[in-house]
VMD Tcl script that builds the backbone (N, CA, C; Angstrom):
set m [mol new atoms 498]
animate dup $m
set s [atomselect $m all]
$s set {name element resname resid chain x y z} {
  {N N MET 1 A 6.202 -23.161 24.768}
  {CA C MET 1 A 5.210 -23.409 23.702}
  {C C MET 1 A 5.328 -22.460 22.651}
  {N N LYS 2 A 5.606 -22.875 21.272}
  {CA C LYS 2 A 5.732 -22.135 20.222}
  {C C LYS 2 A 4.336 -21.649 19.535}
  {N N VAL 3 A 4.415 -20.462 19.106}
  {CA C VAL 3 A 3.337 -20.012 18.384}
  {C C VAL 3 A 3.118 -20.585 17.096}
  {N N ILE 4 A 1.759 -21.020 16.674}
  {CA C ILE 4 A 1.626 -21.620 15.534}
  {C C ILE 4 A 1.194 -20.439 14.525}
  {N N TYR 5 A 1.761 -20.423 13.296}
  {CA C TYR 5 A 1.659 -19.459 12.385}
  {C C TYR 5 A 0.761 -19.966 11.133}
  {N N GLU 6 A -0.126 -19.187 10.527}
  {CA C GLU 6 A -1.036 -19.700 9.615}
  {C C GLU 6 A -0.315 -19.843 8.369}
  {N N CYS 7 A 0.651 -18.987 7.964}
  {CA C CYS 7 A 1.225 -18.977 6.620}
  {C C CYS 7 A 2.746 -18.461 6.767}
  {N N PHE 8 A 3.465 -18.727 5.744}
  {CA C PHE 8 A 4.969 -18.607 5.773}
  {C C PHE 8 A 5.021 -16.992 6.003}
  {N N ASN 9 A 4.175 -16.037 5.443}
  {CA C ASN 9 A 4.442 -14.564 5.697}
  {C C ASN 9 A 4.323 -14.340 6.998}
  {N N GLU 10 A 3.581 -14.865 7.813}
  {CA C GLU 10 A 3.503 -14.632 9.307}
  {C C GLU 10 A 4.816 -14.961 9.756}
  {N N LYS 11 A 5.524 -16.129 9.545}
  {CA C LYS 11 A 6.852 -16.417 9.967}
  {C C LYS 11 A 7.804 -15.426 9.595}
  {N N LEU 12 A 7.636 -15.107 8.286}
  {CA C LEU 12 A 8.664 -14.162 7.667}
  {C C LEU 12 A 8.612 -12.827 8.591}
  {N N VAL 13 A 7.462 -12.078 8.752}
  {CA C VAL 13 A 7.481 -11.006 9.374}
  {C C VAL 13 A 8.019 -10.919 10.961}
  {N N ILE 14 A 7.813 -11.999 11.531}
  {CA C ILE 14 A 8.377 -12.227 12.855}
  {C C ILE 14 A 9.816 -12.523 12.908}
  {N N ALA 15 A 10.276 -13.374 11.821}
  {CA C ALA 15 A 11.786 -13.440 11.599}
  {C C ALA 15 A 12.410 -12.144 11.437}
  {N N ALA 16 A 11.745 -11.366 10.422}
  {CA C ALA 16 A 12.530 -10.235 9.960}
  {C C ALA 16 A 12.528 -9.091 11.383}
  {N N THR 17 A 11.505 -9.276 12.065}
  {CA C THR 17 A 11.317 -8.496 13.220}
  {C C THR 17 A 12.512 -8.710 14.119}
  {N N ASN 18 A 12.716 -10.143 14.450}
  {CA C ASN 18 A 13.707 -10.824 15.328}
  {C C ASN 18 A 15.052 -10.403 14.928}
  {N N TYR 19 A 15.263 -10.351 13.478}
  {CA C TYR 19 A 16.568 -10.200 12.932}
  {C C TYR 19 A 17.056 -8.688 13.262}
  {N N VAL 20 A 16.069 -7.723 12.977}
  {CA C VAL 20 A 16.403 -6.420 13.229}
  {C C VAL 20 A 16.506 -6.002 14.783}
  {N N ARG 21 A 15.549 -6.694 15.530}
  {CA C ARG 21 A 15.677 -6.545 16.974}
  {C C ARG 21 A 16.932 -6.871 17.710}
  {N N GLU 22 A 17.677 -8.066 16.953}
  {CA C GLU 22 A 19.000 -8.494 17.489}
  {C C GLU 22 A 19.944 -7.389 17.052}
  {N N LYS 23 A 19.859 -6.824 15.787}
  {CA C LYS 23 A 20.870 -5.792 15.366}
  {C C LYS 23 A 20.802 -4.625 16.145}
  {N N LEU 24 A 19.591 -4.070 16.510}
  {CA C LEU 24 A 19.161 -2.872 17.186}
  {C C LEU 24 A 19.489 -2.930 18.687}
  {N N ARG 25 A 19.486 -3.948 19.135}
  {CA C ARG 25 A 19.501 -4.438 20.485}
  {C C ARG 25 A 18.028 -3.979 21.247}
  {N N ILE 26 A 17.059 -4.368 20.597}
  {CA C ILE 26 A 15.841 -3.964 21.065}
  {C C ILE 26 A 15.422 -4.611 22.435}
  {N N ASP 27 A 14.957 -3.957 23.417}
  {CA C ASP 27 A 14.665 -4.736 24.749}
  {C C ASP 27 A 13.784 -6.000 24.452}
  {N N GLU 28 A 13.973 -6.866 25.310}
  {CA C GLU 28 A 13.323 -8.137 24.877}
  {C C GLU 28 A 11.928 -7.966 25.531}
  {N N ASN 29 A 11.491 -7.190 26.200}
  {CA C ASN 29 A 10.038 -6.847 26.794}
  {C C ASN 29 A 9.207 -6.267 25.754}
  {N N ILE 30 A 9.741 -6.066 24.572}
  {CA C ILE 30 A 8.606 -5.502 23.555}
  {C C ILE 30 A 8.210 -6.715 22.765}
  {N N TRP 31 A 6.915 -6.920 22.777}
  {CA C TRP 31 A 6.229 -8.017 22.391}
  {C C TRP 31 A 5.854 -7.794 20.960}
  {N N VAL 32 A 5.665 -8.779 20.123}
  {CA C VAL 32 A 5.406 -8.818 18.648}
  {C C VAL 32 A 4.239 -9.866 18.472}
  {N N PHE 33 A 3.157 -9.364 17.633}
  {CA C PHE 33 A 2.012 -10.181 17.432}
  {C C PHE 33 A 1.408 -9.934 15.998}
  {N N VAL 34 A 0.924 -10.980 15.526}
  {CA C VAL 34 A 0.278 -10.993 14.198}
  {C C VAL 34 A -1.290 -11.096 14.559}
  {N N SER 35 A -2.074 -9.935 14.310}
  {CA C SER 35 A -3.253 -9.983 14.835}
  {C C SER 35 A -4.255 -9.690 13.716}
  {N N THR 36 A -5.460 -10.031 13.802}
  {CA C THR 36 A -6.786 -9.905 12.878}
  {C C THR 36 A -6.638 -8.376 12.722}
  {N N GLY 37 A -7.448 -8.110 11.429}
  {CA C GLY 37 A -7.647 -6.804 11.001}
  {C C GLY 37 A -8.427 -5.897 11.566}
  {N N ASP 38 A -9.217 -6.355 12.636}
  {CA C ASP 38 A -10.040 -5.540 13.666}
  {C C ASP 38 A -9.176 -4.692 14.785}
  {N N ASN 39 A -8.043 -5.099 14.649}
  {CA C ASN 39 A -6.991 -4.210 15.567}
  {C C ASN 39 A -6.413 -3.104 14.999}
  {N N PHE 40 A -6.796 -2.835 13.564}
  {CA C PHE 40 A -6.303 -1.839 12.759}
  {C C PHE 40 A -7.231 -0.909 12.293}
  {N N GLU 41 A -7.053 0.230 11.991}
  {CA C GLU 41 A -7.869 1.360 11.344}
  {C C GLU 41 A -8.758 0.803 10.190}
  {N N SER 42 A -7.924 0.263 9.187}
  {CA C SER 42 A -8.443 -0.376 7.990}
  {C C SER 42 A -7.813 -1.645 7.590}
  {N N ASN 43 A -8.263 -2.326 6.670}
  {CA C ASN 43 A -7.555 -3.741 6.330}
  {C C ASN 43 A -6.295 -3.350 5.498}
  {N N LYS 44 A -6.140 -2.112 4.971}
  {CA C LYS 44 A -4.861 -1.737 4.398}
  {C C LYS 44 A -3.712 -1.361 5.291}
  {N N HIS 45 A -4.025 -1.351 6.603}
  {CA C HIS 45 A -3.019 -0.956 7.509}
  {C C HIS 45 A -2.267 -2.193 7.911}
  {N N SER 46 A -0.855 -1.945 7.629}
  {CA C SER 46 A -0.100 -3.306 7.739}
  {C C SER 46 A 0.331 -3.558 8.904}
  {N N GLY 47 A 0.844 -2.549 9.679}
  {CA C GLY 47 A 1.242 -2.673 11.125}
  {C C GLY 47 A 1.550 -1.512 11.891}
  {N N LYS 48 A 1.798 -1.696 13.170}
  {CA C LYS 48 A 1.804 -0.505 14.089}
  {C C LYS 48 A 2.693 -0.934 15.224}
  {N N PHE 49 A 3.278 0.113 15.777}
  {CA C PHE 49 A 4.111 -0.024 17.121}
  {C C PHE 49 A 2.927 0.780 18.103}
  {N N GLU 50 A 2.593 0.009 19.110}
  {CA C GLU 50 A 1.677 0.637 19.895}
  {C C GLU 50 A 2.434 0.884 21.197}
  {N N ILE 51 A 2.638 2.383 21.381}
  {CA C ILE 51 A 3.430 2.847 22.359}
  {C C ILE 51 A 2.858 2.543 23.737}
  {N N GLU 52 A 1.630 2.605 23.876}
  {CA C GLU 52 A 1.091 2.449 25.268}
  {C C GLU 52 A 1.298 0.996 25.823}
  {N N LEU 53 A 1.446 0.182 24.986}
  {CA C LEU 53 A 1.506 -1.293 25.287}
  {C C LEU 53 A 3.007 -1.954 25.121}
  {N N CYS 54 A 3.884 -1.165 24.346}
  {CA C CYS 54 A 5.186 -1.524 23.878}
  {C C CYS 54 A 5.052 -2.893 23.102}
  {N N VAL 55 A 4.134 -2.934 22.136}
  {CA C VAL 55 A 3.850 -3.982 21.296}
  {C C VAL 55 A 3.930 -3.629 19.755}
  {N N ILE 56 A 4.707 -4.510 19.119}
  {CA C ILE 56 A 4.636 -4.449 17.523}
  {C C ILE 56 A 3.489 -5.253 17.084}
  {N N ARG 57 A 2.555 -4.771 16.375}
  {CA C ARG 57 A 1.416 -5.709 15.858}
  {C C ARG 57 A 1.381 -5.563 14.349}
  {N N TYR 58 A 1.396 -6.660 13.581}
  {CA C TYR 58 A 1.150 -6.736 12.254}
  {C C TYR 58 A -0.279 -7.342 12.047}
  {N N ASN 59 A -0.685 -6.784 10.794}
  {CA C ASN 59 A -2.238 -7.211 10.290}
  {C C ASN 59 A -2.042 -8.419 9.525}
  {N N LYS 60 A -2.765 -9.505 10.091}
  {CA C LYS 60 A -2.699 -10.847 9.426}
  {C C LYS 60 A -3.257 -10.702 7.893}
  {N N ASP 61 A -4.290 -9.947 7.962}
  {CA C ASP 61 A -4.973 -9.789 6.436}
  {C C ASP 61 A -3.876 -9.234 5.528}
  {N N PHE 62 A -3.248 -8.279 5.859}
  {CA C PHE 62 A -2.326 -7.419 5.104}
  {C C PHE 62 A -1.156 -8.613 4.523}
  {N N LEU 63 A -0.643 -9.416 5.673}
  {CA C LEU 63 A 0.374 -10.453 5.485}
  {C C LEU 63 A -0.018 -11.474 4.294}
  {N N LYS 64 A -1.209 -11.749 4.239}
  {CA C LYS 64 A -1.696 -12.713 3.429}
  {C C LYS 64 A -1.605 -12.314 1.970}
  {N N ILE 65 A -1.459 -11.068 1.739}
  {CA C ILE 65 A -1.496 -10.575 0.264}
  {C C ILE 65 A -0.072 -9.749 -0.021}
  {N N ALA 66 A 0.551 -9.503 0.861}
  {CA C ALA 66 A 2.003 -8.739 0.774}
  {C C ALA 66 A 3.008 -9.621 0.037}
  {N N THR 67 A 3.930 -8.942 -0.565}
  {CA C THR 67 A 5.177 -9.419 -1.123}
  {C C THR 67 A 6.135 -9.612 -0.026}
  {N N GLU 68 A 7.103 -10.468 -0.251}
  {CA C GLU 68 A 8.187 -10.730 0.541}
  {C C GLU 68 A 8.936 -9.266 0.753}
  {N N GLU 69 A 9.121 -8.559 -0.213}
  {CA C GLU 69 A 10.000 -7.239 0.116}
  {C C GLU 69 A 9.019 -6.473 0.974}
  {N N GLN 70 A 7.705 -6.067 0.856}
  {CA C GLN 70 A 6.774 -5.303 1.698}
  {C C GLN 70 A 6.869 -5.901 3.056}
  {N N ILE 71 A 6.782 -7.023 3.392}
  {CA C ILE 71 A 6.760 -7.612 4.639}
  {C C ILE 71 A 8.142 -7.469 5.329}
  {N N ILE 72 A 9.166 -7.673 4.719}
  {CA C ILE 72 A 10.428 -7.508 5.433}
  {C C ILE 72 A 10.717 -6.014 5.765}
  {N N LYS 73 A 10.334 -5.018 4.710}
  {CA C LYS 73 A 10.565 -3.714 5.097}
  {C C LYS 73 A 9.419 -3.291 6.012}
  {N N LEU 74 A 8.237 -3.701 6.202}
  {CA C LEU 74 A 7.291 -3.478 7.269}
  {C C LEU 74 A 7.975 -3.901 8.436}
  {N N ALA 75 A 8.476 -5.026 8.566}
  {CA C ALA 75 A 9.196 -5.467 10.088}
  {C C ALA 75 A 10.367 -4.479 10.438}
  {N N PHE 76 A 11.049 -4.146 9.418}
  {CA C PHE 76 A 12.131 -3.246 9.839}
  {C C PHE 76 A 11.759 -1.923 10.053}
  {N N HIS 77 A 10.628 -1.299 9.508}
  {CA C HIS 77 A 9.990 -0.102 9.803}
  {C C HIS 77 A 9.492 -0.151 11.286}
  {N N GLU 78 A 8.574 -1.042 11.641}
  {CA C GLU 78 A 7.925 -0.960 12.865}
  {C C GLU 78 A 8.922 -1.208 13.987}
  {N N THR 79 A 9.826 -2.025 13.751}
  {CA C THR 79 A 10.892 -2.379 14.762}
  {C C THR 79 A 11.850 -1.112 14.939}
  {N N PHE 80 A 11.997 -0.311 13.962}
  {CA C PHE 80 A 12.663 1.015 14.080}
  {C C PHE 80 A 11.976 1.874 15.012}
  {N N HIS 81 A 10.576 1.938 14.947}
  {CA C HIS 81 A 9.686 2.626 15.830}
  {C C HIS 81 A 9.931 2.214 17.366}
  {N N ALA 82 A 10.117 0.932 17.538}
  {CA C ALA 82 A 10.409 0.422 18.933}
  {C C ALA 82 A 11.594 0.999 19.163}
  {N N LEU 83 A 12.759 1.159 18.461}
  {CA C LEU 83 A 13.908 1.709 18.959}
  {C C LEU 83 A 13.968 3.140 19.119}
  {N N GLN 84 A 13.093 3.857 18.363}
  {CA C GLN 84 A 12.829 5.313 18.700}
  {C C GLN 84 A 12.347 5.379 20.015}
  {N N PHE 85 A 11.142 4.497 20.390}
  {CA C PHE 85 A 10.531 4.643 21.624}
  {C C PHE 85 A 11.441 4.267 22.850}
  {N N GLN 86 A 12.312 3.281 22.639}
  {CA C GLN 86 A 13.359 2.891 23.758}
  {C C GLN 86 A 14.319 4.069 23.847}
  {N N GLU 87 A 14.956 4.534 22.879}
  {CA C GLU 87 A 15.698 5.680 23.087}
  {C C GLU 87 A 15.191 6.862 23.685}
  {N N LEU 88 A 13.769 7.012 23.262}
  {CA C LEU 88 A 13.142 8.314 23.943}
  {C C LEU 88 A 12.934 7.976 25.562}
  {N N PHE 89 A 12.627 6.827 25.735}
  {CA C PHE 89 A 12.514 6.262 27.256}
  {C C PHE 89 A 13.668 6.555 27.979}
  {N N TYR 90 A 14.924 6.065 27.439}
  {CA C TYR 90 A 16.172 6.303 28.047}
  {C C TYR 90 A 16.416 7.859 28.045}
  {N N TYR 91 A 16.311 8.610 27.115}
  {CA C TYR 91 A 16.459 9.984 27.230}
  {C C TYR 91 A 15.691 10.652 28.351}
  {N N GLU 92 A 14.450 10.206 28.454}
  {CA C GLU 92 A 13.610 10.789 29.570}
  {C C GLU 92 A 14.053 10.302 31.021}
  {N N GLU 93 A 14.765 9.218 31.023}
  {CA C GLU 93 A 15.378 8.787 32.201}
  {C C GLU 93 A 16.778 9.444 32.567}
  {N N GLY 94 A 17.158 10.379 31.683}
  {CA C GLY 94 A 18.404 11.018 31.863}
  {C C GLY 94 A 19.657 10.675 31.087}
  {N N PHE 95 A 19.536 9.539 30.278}
  {CA C PHE 95 A 20.667 9.084 29.553}
  {C C PHE 95 A 20.698 9.683 28.181}
  {N N LYS 96 A 22.004 9.886 27.898}
  {CA C LYS 96 A 22.133 10.448 26.430}
  {C C LYS 96 A 22.238 9.383 25.414}
  {N N SER 97 A 21.253 9.777 24.224}
  {CA C SER 97 A 21.099 8.670 23.224}
  {C C SER 97 A 22.597 8.789 22.286}
  {N N LYS 98 A 22.862 7.642 21.965}
  {CA C LYS 98 A 24.158 7.484 21.103}
  {C C LYS 98 A 23.394 7.337 19.625}
  {N N ILE 99 A 22.243 7.402 19.302}
  {CA C ILE 99 A 21.723 7.166 18.006}
  {C C ILE 99 A 21.007 8.664 17.593}
  {N N PHE 100 A 20.212 9.179 18.459}
  {CA C PHE 100 A 19.548 10.379 18.190}
  {C C PHE 100 A 19.940 11.682 18.905}
  {N N SER 101 A 20.013 12.852 18.126}
  {CA C SER 101 A 20.382 13.955 18.691}
  {C C SER 101 A 19.182 14.494 19.755}
  {N N GLU 102 A 19.408 15.312 20.687}
  {CA C GLU 102 A 18.495 15.925 21.561}
  {C C GLU 102 A 17.321 16.516 20.766}
  {N N ALA 103 A 17.672 17.181 19.735}
  {CA C ALA 103 A 16.602 17.848 18.918}
  {C C ALA 103 A 15.806 16.787 18.303}
  {N N GLU 104 A 16.197 15.684 17.737}
  {CA C GLU 104 A 15.392 14.682 17.224}
  {C C GLU 104 A 14.380 13.999 18.364}
  {N N LEU 105 A 15.198 13.720 19.483}
  {CA C LEU 105 A 14.248 13.101 20.742}
  {C C LEU 105 A 13.092 13.961 20.895}
  {N N LYS 106 A 13.347 15.352 20.989}
  {CA C LYS 106 A 12.329 16.298 21.458}
  {C C LYS 106 A 11.045 16.195 20.331}
  {N N ILE 107 A 11.549 16.103 19.032}
  {CA C ILE 107 A 10.484 15.828 18.018}
  {C C ILE 107 A 9.805 14.531 18.234}
  {N N LEU 108 A 10.504 13.505 18.466}
  {CA C LEU 108 A 10.032 11.987 18.648}
  {C C LEU 108 A 9.002 12.246 19.661}
  {N N LYS 109 A 9.335 12.874 20.825}
  {CA C LYS 109 A 8.484 12.858 22.059}
  {C C LYS 109 A 7.147 13.600 21.487}
  {N N ARG 110 A 7.173 14.450 20.752}
  {CA C ARG 110 A 5.987 15.126 20.417}
  {C C ARG 110 A 5.135 14.204 19.514}
  {N N GLU 111 A 5.727 13.556 18.532}
  {CA C GLU 111 A 5.010 12.773 17.726}
  {C C GLU 111 A 4.690 11.526 18.276}
  {N N PHE 112 A 5.378 11.006 19.206}
  {CA C PHE 112 A 4.858 9.927 19.823}
  {C C PHE 112 A 3.719 10.147 21.106}
  {N N ASN 113 A 3.460 11.306 21.264}
  {CA C ASN 113 A 2.456 11.745 22.247}
  {C C ASN 113 A 1.122 11.393 21.461}
  {N N PRO 114 A 0.181 10.440 22.296}
  {CA C PRO 114 A -0.988 9.889 21.549}
  {C C PRO 114 A -1.849 11.283 21.282}
  {N N ASP 115 A -1.804 12.176 22.195}
  {CA C ASP 115 A -2.749 13.406 21.821}
  {C C ASP 115 A -2.376 14.183 20.633}
  {N N THR 116 A -1.058 14.314 20.477}
  {CA C THR 116 A -0.602 14.971 19.410}
  {C C THR 116 A -0.550 14.269 17.996}
  {N N LYS 117 A -0.196 13.087 18.062}
  {CA C LYS 117 A 0.081 12.286 16.785}
  {C C LYS 117 A -1.169 12.129 15.975}
  {N N THR 118 A -2.362 11.897 16.539}
  {CA C THR 118 A -3.519 11.749 16.025}
  {C C THR 118 A -3.978 13.183 15.339}
  {N N GLY 119 A -3.649 14.182 15.876}
  {CA C GLY 119 A -4.047 15.465 15.477}
  {C C GLY 119 A -3.160 16.141 14.237}
  {N N VAL 120 A -2.047 15.384 13.906}
  {CA C VAL 120 A -1.278 15.849 12.716}
  {C C VAL 120 A -2.288 15.713 11.440}
  {N N THR 121 A -1.673 16.375 10.529}
  {CA C THR 121 A -2.664 16.446 9.386}
  {C C THR 121 A -2.797 15.382 8.404}
  {N N ASN 122 A -2.366 14.029 9.106}
  {CA C ASN 122 A -2.537 12.859 8.363}
  {C C ASN 122 A -1.438 12.717 7.300}
  {N N LYS 123 A -0.611 13.570 7.274}
  {CA C LYS 123 A 0.532 13.662 6.305}
  {C C LYS 123 A 1.755 12.736 6.985}
  {N N TRP 124 A 1.625 11.490 7.013}
  {CA C TRP 124 A 2.452 10.669 7.927}
  {C C TRP 124 A 3.961 10.818 7.351}
  {N N HIS 125 A 4.140 10.819 6.055}
  {CA C HIS 125 A 5.412 10.773 5.578}
  {C C HIS 125 A 6.099 12.215 5.919}
  {N N GLU 126 A 5.579 13.183 6.601}
  {CA C GLU 126 A 6.127 14.462 6.934}
  {C C GLU 126 A 6.624 14.303 8.489}
  {N N LEU 127 A 6.445 13.302 9.086}
  {CA C LEU 127 A 6.715 13.173 10.533}
  {C C LEU 127 A 8.214 12.399 10.537}
  {N N LEU 128 A 9.029 13.066 11.235}
  {CA C LEU 128 A 10.445 12.657 11.487}
  {C C LEU 128 A 10.438 11.043 11.899}
  {N N SER 129 A 9.424 10.692 12.713}
  {CA C SER 129 A 9.659 9.190 13.097}
  {C C SER 129 A 9.289 8.292 11.938}
  {N N GLU 130 A 8.455 8.788 10.945}
  {CA C GLU 130 A 8.178 8.078 9.831}
  {C C GLU 130 A 9.258 7.974 8.871}
  {N N GLN 131 A 9.818 9.328 8.605}
  {CA C GLN 131 A 10.952 9.456 7.662}
  {C C GLN 131 A 12.052 8.568 8.040}
  {N N GLN 132 A 12.526 8.557 9.264}
  {CA C GLN 132 A 13.607 7.659 9.920}
  {C C GLN 132 A 13.324 6.269 9.636}
  {N N ALA 133 A 12.178 5.794 10.019}
  {CA C ALA 133 A 11.658 4.441 9.936}
  {C C ALA 133 A 11.814 3.762 8.453}
  {N N GLU 134 A 11.327 4.686 7.671}
  {CA C GLU 134 A 11.253 4.381 6.013}
  {C C GLU 134 A 12.752 4.209 5.658}
  {N N THR 135 A 13.632 5.241 5.884}
  {CA C THR 135 A 14.888 5.365 5.594}
  {C C THR 135 A 15.697 4.125 6.055}
  {N N PHE 136 A 15.494 3.708 7.279}
  {CA C PHE 136 A 16.033 2.497 7.894}
  {C C PHE 136 A 15.575 1.391 7.245}
  {N N ALA 137 A 14.308 1.062 6.950}
  {CA C ALA 137 A 13.739 -0.059 6.314}
  {C C ALA 137 A 14.381 -0.278 4.995}
  {N N HIS 138 A 14.604 0.766 4.297}
  {CA C HIS 138 A 15.258 0.511 2.894}
  {C C HIS 138 A 16.706 0.207 3.054}
  {N N PHE 139 A 17.612 0.909 4.059}
  {CA C PHE 139 A 18.762 0.454 4.106}
  {C C PHE 139 A 19.133 -0.856 4.721}
  {N N MET 140 A 18.110 -1.368 5.667}
  {CA C MET 140 A 18.227 -2.580 6.121}
  {C C MET 140 A 17.884 -3.805 5.165}
  {N N TYR 141 A 17.063 -3.310 4.301}
  {CA C TYR 141 A 16.512 -4.464 3.134}
  {C C TYR 141 A 17.751 -4.672 2.425}
  {N N ILE 142 A 18.409 -3.510 1.978}
  {CA C ILE 142 A 19.607 -3.806 1.123}
  {C C ILE 142 A 20.594 -4.809 2.034}
  {N N LYS 143 A 20.810 -4.445 3.237}
  {CA C LYS 143 A 21.777 -5.472 4.113}
  {C C LYS 143 A 21.248 -6.705 4.094}
  {N N TYR 144 A 19.899 -7.041 4.200}
  {CA C TYR 144 A 19.328 -8.284 4.333}
  {C C TYR 144 A 19.608 -8.982 2.957}
  {N N LYS 145 A 19.426 -8.224 1.785}
  {CA C LYS 145 A 19.561 -9.002 0.517}
  {C C LYS 145 A 21.050 -9.329 0.312}
  {N N GLU 146 A 22.169 -8.670 1.075}
  {CA C GLU 146 A 23.400 -8.920 0.990}
  {C C GLU 146 A 23.824 -10.227 1.917}
  {N N SER 147 A 23.124 -10.460 2.922}
  {CA C SER 147 A 23.384 -11.326 4.101}
  {C C SER 147 A 22.533 -12.537 3.870}
  {N N PHE 148 A 21.546 -12.727 3.392}
  {CA C PHE 148 A 20.909 -13.937 3.259}
  {C C PHE 148 A 20.423 -14.387 1.806}
  {N N SER 149 A 20.494 -15.665 1.617}
  {CA C SER 149 A 20.169 -16.292 0.234}
  {C C SER 149 A 18.512 -16.046 -0.077}
  {N N GLY 150 A 17.796 -15.909 1.009}
  {CA C GLY 150 A 16.303 -15.602 0.707}
  {C C GLY 150 A 15.561 -15.726 2.060}
  {N N ALA 151 A 14.334 -15.564 1.877}
  {CA C ALA 151 A 13.472 -15.394 3.091}
  {C C ALA 151 A 13.333 -16.745 3.877}
  {N N ALA 152 A 13.553 -17.912 3.253}
  {CA C ALA 152 A 13.662 -19.170 3.900}
  {C C ALA 152 A 14.753 -19.123 4.946}
  {N N GLU 153 A 15.828 -18.695 4.573}
  {CA C GLU 153 A 16.986 -18.803 5.300}
  {C C GLU 153 A 16.744 -17.856 6.628}
  {N N LEU 154 A 16.297 -16.566 6.420}
  {CA C LEU 154 A 15.938 -15.654 7.394}
  {C C LEU 154 A 14.984 -16.275 8.426}
  {N N VAL 155 A 13.967 -16.853 8.023}
  {CA C VAL 155 A 12.899 -17.559 8.914}
  {C C VAL 155 A 13.545 -18.728 9.618}
  {N N GLU 156 A 14.483 -19.511 9.096}
  {CA C GLU 156 A 15.127 -20.532 9.732}
  {C C GLU 156 A 16.005 -20.041 10.748}
  {N N LYS 157 A 16.737 -18.857 10.590}
  {CA C LYS 157 A 17.584 -18.421 11.527}
  {C C LYS 157 A 17.028 -17.630 12.732}
  {N N TYR 158 A 15.838 -16.914 12.336}
  {CA C TYR 158 A 15.330 -15.819 13.392}
  {C C TYR 158 A 14.101 -15.988 13.778}
  {N N LEU 159 A 13.291 -17.091 13.378}
  {CA C LEU 159 A 11.874 -17.026 13.685}
  {C C LEU 159 A 11.668 -17.375 15.122}
  {N N TYR 160 A 12.471 -18.109 15.831}
  {CA C TYR 160 A 12.393 -18.123 17.362}
  {C C TYR 160 A 13.533 -17.602 18.148}
  {N N LYS 161 A 14.185 -16.766 17.559}
  {CA C LYS 161 A 15.194 -15.831 18.210}
  {C C LYS 161 A 14.786 -15.361 19.701}
  {N N PHE 162 A 13.610 -14.921 19.683}
  {CA C PHE 162 A 13.063 -14.199 20.962}
  {C C PHE 162 A 11.739 -15.181 21.339}
  {N N ILE 163 A 11.687 -15.242 22.661}
  {CA C ILE 163 A 10.420 -15.909 23.234}
  {C C ILE 163 A 9.269 -14.864 22.937}
  {N N ASN 164 A 8.256 -15.319 22.207}
  {CA C ASN 164 A 7.199 -14.450 21.924}
  {C C ASN 164 A 5.829 -15.230 22.073}
  {N N LEU 165 A 5.214 -15.532 23.201}
  {CA C LEU 165 A 3.954 -16.219 23.228}
  {C C LEU 165 A 2.910 -15.268 23.498}
  {N N GLU 166 A 1.886 -15.603 22.681}
  {CA C GLU 166 A 0.619 -14.939 22.694}
  {C C GLU 166 A -0.284 -15.248 23.721}
}
mol reanalyze $m
mol bondsrecalc $m
mol representation Tube
mol addrep $m
């Protein structure tokens, strides 16, 4: 059974997520949802990676007004958080990361801890996890522009790449 999306932007955010999930080899057990605004701190909150549930969640209200570029970069950004968490999980299981240094993983562990993340001075741009995700999103957006003729092609190729039933 396929999910029914209310608008093209919802399809776009899922397709962009699936595109980068494939590129980063993100575990298929990480679920992706488009949710109502009451799942977020404010209606301006575009998306989040919920560590406790291993879920990427996008704000339906934000998607209605966002530009194509904002949506694609959002998907790349949040999916990179899933990669950070995946690598941190493997690190804690005793595996060496091929992506992050041990020093970076220690910082990510502190930043992803729900007890410490909310206590940070609300300067999200200062967190390593956010800096890495933003840098990655910008880099991948350039790659996306080089690889696709537009959003419609991305949606056609990647919307149903991963099973994702709500």
